[in-house]
PLY file of the C-alpha trace (Angstrom):
ply
format ascii 1.0
element vertex 313
property float x
property float y
property float z
element edge 312
property int vertex1
property int vertex2
end_header
-29.57 40.75 8.33
-32.48 38.24 8.78
-31.48 37.04 4.94
-27.66 36.81 5.69
-28.49 34.44 8.71
-30.86 32.55 6.41
-28.24 32.20 3.44
-25.55 30.99 6.08
-28.10 28.34 7.57
-28.38 27.05 4.12
-24.69 27.28 3.34
-24.10 25.39 6.66
-27.14 22.74 6.02
-25.56 22.02 2.51
-21.88 21.56 4.10
-23.54 19.18 6.58
-25.06 17.13 3.18
-21.04 16.04 2.22
-21.10 13.63 5.24
-24.19 12.54 5.19
-23.76 11.53 1.52
-20.13 10.46 2.14
-20.22 8.59 5.25
-22.82 5.73 3.60
-20.52 5.52 0.52
-17.55 4.87 2.39
-19.28 1.96 4.36
-20.25 0.45 1.24
-16.95 0.77 0.06
-15.23 -0.70 3.06
-17.29 -3.72 3.16
-16.93 -4.19 -0.58
-13.05 -4.40 -0.26
-13.55 -6.78 2.60
-16.30 -8.81 0.39
-13.72 -8.77 -2.47
-10.56 -9.91 -0.16
-12.34 -13.01 1.62
-13.64 -14.29 -2.26
-10.97 -13.59 -4.20
-9.28 -16.13 -6.08
-6.32 -17.34 -4.38
-2.56 -17.05 -6.03
-1.87 -20.83 -7.53
1.83 -22.27 -6.92
3.22 -23.45 -10.09
6.15 -25.29 -10.98
8.70 -22.70 -12.12
10.33 -25.34 -14.94
7.01 -26.12 -16.87
4.70 -23.45 -18.79
1.39 -24.92 -18.45
-1.42 -23.40 -20.50
-4.21 -24.27 -18.61
-2.87 -21.53 -15.97
-3.27 -18.60 -18.57
-4.61 -15.64 -17.50
-4.31 -17.05 -13.69
-3.01 -15.34 -10.65
0.10 -17.50 -9.81
3.19 -17.49 -7.22
6.33 -19.21 -8.01
9.53 -19.45 -6.05
12.77 -20.05 -7.81
16.80 -18.25 -8.78
16.56 -15.55 -10.84
18.81 -15.14 -13.70
19.77 -12.21 -16.09
21.94 -11.69 -18.67
22.30 -8.21 -18.41
25.46 -6.41 -17.54
25.38 -3.74 -14.70
27.83 -0.94 -13.66
29.08 0.95 -11.24
31.68 3.27 -12.54
32.53 4.79 -9.26
34.22 1.91 -7.70
35.17 0.04 -10.89
32.38 -2.95 -10.60
31.08 -4.38 -13.68
29.51 -7.92 -13.53
26.28 -9.67 -14.49
23.82 -9.07 -11.97
20.32 -8.42 -10.71
21.34 -5.27 -8.89
23.69 -3.35 -7.79
23.58 -0.35 -5.29
26.30 2.25 -4.01
24.83 3.91 -1.12
25.83 6.82 0.92
25.23 5.73 4.61
25.14 9.40 5.60
22.92 10.55 2.93
25.44 13.69 2.14
25.19 15.84 -0.83
28.75 15.28 -1.80
29.11 13.66 -5.17
33.08 13.45 -5.22
35.61 12.36 -2.93
39.27 13.66 -3.40
38.48 14.92 -6.93
36.76 11.73 -7.99
32.85 10.87 -8.42
31.70 9.15 -5.55
27.75 9.28 -5.19
24.68 7.02 -4.39
23.77 5.16 -7.44
21.55 1.93 -8.17
21.60 -0.40 -11.44
19.08 -3.01 -11.91
18.58 -5.55 -14.54
15.23 -4.97 -16.46
14.67 -8.26 -17.60
14.92 -11.31 -15.65
14.12 -15.41 -15.90
13.03 -17.76 -13.23
12.90 -20.90 -14.60
11.07 -21.40 -18.13
9.29 -17.96 -17.42
10.37 -14.45 -18.20
9.54 -11.21 -16.34
10.15 -7.52 -16.29
11.88 -5.81 -13.29
9.57 -2.43 -13.58
11.78 -0.34 -11.08
14.27 0.01 -8.12
12.01 -1.02 -5.56
11.26 -4.13 -6.86
15.10 -4.69 -7.66
15.80 -4.36 -3.78
13.24 -6.48 -2.44
15.08 -9.76 -4.29
17.78 -9.72 -1.34
20.82 -8.32 -1.06
24.63 -9.64 -0.43
28.01 -7.76 0.02
29.83 -7.08 -3.11
32.94 -9.14 -3.47
36.00 -7.30 -2.82
37.68 -8.59 -6.05
34.86 -6.71 -7.90
35.94 -3.94 -6.69
38.30 -1.73 -8.87
39.35 1.39 -6.59
42.09 3.77 -7.17
45.38 2.66 -5.86
45.67 5.62 -3.68
42.62 4.53 -1.82
43.54 1.09 -1.54
45.49 1.48 1.69
42.87 3.78 3.36
39.90 1.40 2.66
38.79 -1.13 5.00
35.83 -3.47 5.46
33.36 -2.68 8.24
30.37 -4.96 9.08
27.44 -2.70 9.93
24.59 -4.54 12.02
21.65 -2.38 10.69
22.30 -2.97 7.11
22.19 -6.53 5.29
25.50 -5.91 3.77
29.16 -4.72 4.82
30.25 -1.47 4.24
33.40 -2.15 2.07
34.19 1.73 1.48
35.05 3.32 4.80
37.63 5.72 3.28
39.45 7.70 5.79
42.70 9.75 4.90
44.32 11.76 7.17
43.23 15.35 7.51
39.96 14.50 5.73
36.69 13.48 6.81
35.51 9.89 6.54
33.33 8.69 3.90
31.11 5.57 4.37
29.60 3.94 1.43
27.25 0.59 1.34
28.09 -1.53 -1.37
25.39 -4.64 -2.21
24.28 -6.25 -4.86
21.53 -8.98 -5.71
23.58 -11.79 -7.27
22.49 -13.74 -10.46
20.76 -17.20 -9.25
19.17 -15.24 -6.15
15.79 -17.15 -5.16
13.26 -15.01 -5.15
9.59 -15.58 -5.41
7.26 -13.29 -7.47
3.10 -13.20 -7.70
1.75 -12.24 -11.11
-0.80 -13.30 -13.73
0.82 -16.03 -16.14
0.57 -14.82 -20.17
2.22 -17.74 -21.87
5.77 -18.14 -20.67
5.54 -14.49 -19.21
4.71 -13.61 -15.55
3.46 -10.41 -15.45
4.41 -9.12 -11.44
1.54 -8.20 -9.28
3.52 -7.82 -5.82
6.99 -7.76 -6.89
9.77 -10.04 -6.37
10.59 -10.83 -2.70
13.41 -13.16 -1.57
11.33 -14.77 1.29
8.49 -16.49 0.65
6.63 -15.93 3.73
6.75 -12.34 3.36
3.78 -12.95 0.70
2.15 -15.31 3.46
2.94 -11.95 6.17
1.32 -9.62 3.32
-1.99 -11.30 2.92
-2.47 -11.61 6.88
-2.14 -7.69 7.33
-4.02 -7.38 4.23
-7.06 -9.35 5.72
-6.73 -7.60 9.27
-6.88 -4.05 7.80
-10.07 -4.89 5.83
-11.43 -5.90 8.50
-10.60 -3.17 10.76
-11.54 -0.70 8.00
-15.35 -2.41 7.58
-15.90 -2.23 11.46
-15.19 1.48 11.17
-17.34 1.61 8.10
-20.08 0.12 10.15
-19.62 2.65 12.91
-19.61 5.79 10.61
-23.11 5.86 9.42
-24.63 6.16 12.68
-23.31 9.73 12.57
-25.62 10.67 9.63
-29.09 10.76 11.48
-27.24 13.45 14.29
-26.07 15.19 11.00
-30.09 15.03 9.17
-31.59 16.42 12.31
-29.13 19.10 12.44
-29.84 19.86 8.98
-33.30 19.77 9.90
-33.17 22.32 12.62
-31.23 24.42 9.86
-33.53 24.78 7.23
-36.64 25.25 10.04
-38.37 21.86 9.01
-41.15 21.07 10.95
-42.82 18.05 11.54
-45.03 16.78 14.17
-43.99 13.81 16.35
-40.57 12.24 16.42
-37.92 13.08 13.52
-35.37 10.99 14.87
-36.97 7.27 13.08
-37.27 9.19 10.07
-33.84 10.13 9.83
-32.74 6.54 10.54
-34.72 5.41 7.84
-33.10 8.13 5.38
-29.64 7.03 6.56
-30.47 3.20 5.82
-32.14 4.31 2.59
-28.82 6.01 2.24
-26.84 3.13 2.72
-29.04 1.07 0.50
-28.15 3.22 -2.48
-24.46 3.22 -1.41
-23.84 -0.27 -1.63
-26.19 -0.42 -4.89
-23.97 2.36 -6.46
-20.70 0.69 -5.28
-20.92 -3.06 -5.67
-24.43 -3.61 -7.48
-27.13 -6.07 -6.37
-24.81 -8.43 -5.02
-23.27 -6.35 -2.19
-26.59 -5.41 -0.90
-26.43 -8.65 1.17
-23.75 -6.76 3.32
-26.69 -4.17 4.60
-28.05 -6.88 6.46
-24.71 -7.09 8.70
-24.86 -3.01 8.85
-28.69 -2.57 9.49
-28.92 -4.69 12.47
-26.12 -2.71 14.64
-27.54 0.29 13.00
-31.09 0.38 14.33
-30.19 -0.86 17.70
-27.94 1.86 18.26
-29.66 4.50 16.30
-32.75 3.86 18.49
-31.07 4.86 21.35
-29.77 7.70 19.72
-33.30 8.74 18.92
-34.26 8.54 22.59
-31.41 10.57 23.69
-32.29 13.40 21.27
-36.12 12.94 22.54
-34.87 13.44 26.08
-33.13 16.87 25.35
-36.29 17.83 23.34
-34.98 18.44 20.16
-37.57 16.27 18.25
-40.40 18.65 17.37
-39.13 21.62 18.80
-37.21 23.22 15.60
-36.10 26.46 15.63
0 1
1 2
2 3
3 4
4 5
5 6
6 7
7 8
8 9
9 10
10 11
11 12
12 13
13 14
14 15
15 16
16 17
17 18
18 19
19 20
20 21
21 22
22 23
23 24
24 25
25 26
26 27
27 28
28 29
29 30
30 31
31 32
32 33
33 34
34 35
35 36
36 37
37 38
38 39
39 40
40 41
41 42
42 43
43 44
44 45
45 46
46 47
47 48
48 49
49 50
50 51
51 52
52 53
53 54
54 55
55 56
56 57
57 58
58 59
59 60
60 61
61 62
62 63
63 64
64 65
65 66
66 67
67 68
68 69
69 70
70 71
71 72
72 73
73 74
74 75
75 76
76 77
77 78
78 79
79 80
80 81
81 82
82 83
83 84
84 85
85 86
86 87
87 88
88 89
89 90
90 91
91 92
92 93
93 94
94 95
95 96
96 97
97 98
98 99
99 100
100 101
101 102
102 103
103 104
104 105
105 106
106 107
107 108
108 109
109 110
110 111
111 112
112 113
113 114
114 115
115 116
116 117
117 118
118 119
119 120
120 121
121 122
122 123
123 124
124 125
125 126
126 127
127 128
128 129
129 130
130 131
131 132
132 133
133 134
134 135
135 136
136 137
137 138
138 139
139 140
140 141
141 142
142 143
143 144
144 145
145 146
146 147
147 148
148 149
149 150
150 151
151 152
152 153
153 154
154 155
155 156
156 157
157 158
158 159
159 160
160 161
161 162
162 163
163 164
164 165
165 166
166 167
167 168
168 169
169 170
170 171
171 172
172 173
173 174
174 175
175 176
176 177
177 178
178 179
179 180
180 181
181 182
182 183
183 184
184 185
185 186
186 187
187 188
188 189
189 190
190 191
191 192
192 193
193 194
194 195
195 196
196 197
197 198
198 199
199 200
200 201
201 202
202 203
203 204
204 205
205 206
206 207
207 208
208 209
209 210
210 211
211 212
212 213
213 214
214 215
215 216
216 217
217 218
218 219
219 220
220 221
221 222
222 223
223 224
224 225
225 226
226 227
227 228
228 229
229 230
230 231
231 232
232 233
233 234
234 235
235 236
236 237
237 238
238 239
239 240
240 241
241 242
242 243
243 244
244 245
245 246
246 247
247 248
248 249
249 250
250 251
251 252
252 253
253 254
254 255
255 256
256 257
257 258
258 259
259 260
260 261
261 262
262 263
263 264
264 265
265 266
266 267
267 268
268 269
269 270
270 271
271 272
272 273
273 274
274 275
275 276
276 277
277 278
278 279
279 280
280 281
281 282
282 283
283 284
284 285
285 286
286 287
287 288
288 289
289 290
290 291
291 292
292 293
293 294
294 295
295 296
296 297
297 298
298 299
299 300
300 301
301 302
302 303
303 304
304 305
305 306
306 307
307 308
308 309
309 310
310 311
311 312
């Protein structure tokens, strides 16, 4: 039984080593990310009508009407036109794929290749296409079955950007409500990406509101500052974990072991900074060391007061 307890203590000590090693690394990563955000190259706003070769490979931002030559189609409602996006969405999220024997299901079709001024770019996915804004599909583009038209009316929905054109109400049958919206050719959008000749390789996608990117930048910077503050505080747990490991492995040391735990924490943080960001990011260690030393000095005093140091089991 004595050996079993010894093995369990060693296993627990090894488990405590995981946060001992992970917390300094997390601190270094958070401060490294903050450093990258504060010093990253800003997006250069460019003229969409001119391809400037001096901007090759740079991060750029441009705002312009978006056009495509692709034809999109929603067969269920008979819509076929040149547009950036066509979407038919069931407002009730039902699993019904038909209505009165005819197919009627949620679909989204979007153009893959678009152009903005003198530049071209590819729309990678449906989410990127949806950010280009939404307008209601004009009634004249809908080609509904003749028997449906007397039972179909236009309903304005305050919770969505487009009107609900398909509110089907046949007597004696459940109603069906579908949102129909589109991103029309010529919709103005803003894109951020890397300029490669006359092509823009999007980084954040297309947005119908130019000010949305400014909000993204502010939110990202606030988040990085928050993460950095949390990252600075988390390594303060390391000395307490180290003292617990000392006790578990019956490590005896004369005098106060709290200063040794503090120095080990600083050494681990320093090593984490070197591994994560290189020598250049080691300057952040100064910011981490000052509150760490002051706070851990207080921790050492508390540990010493309760008689933990020098009284290992």
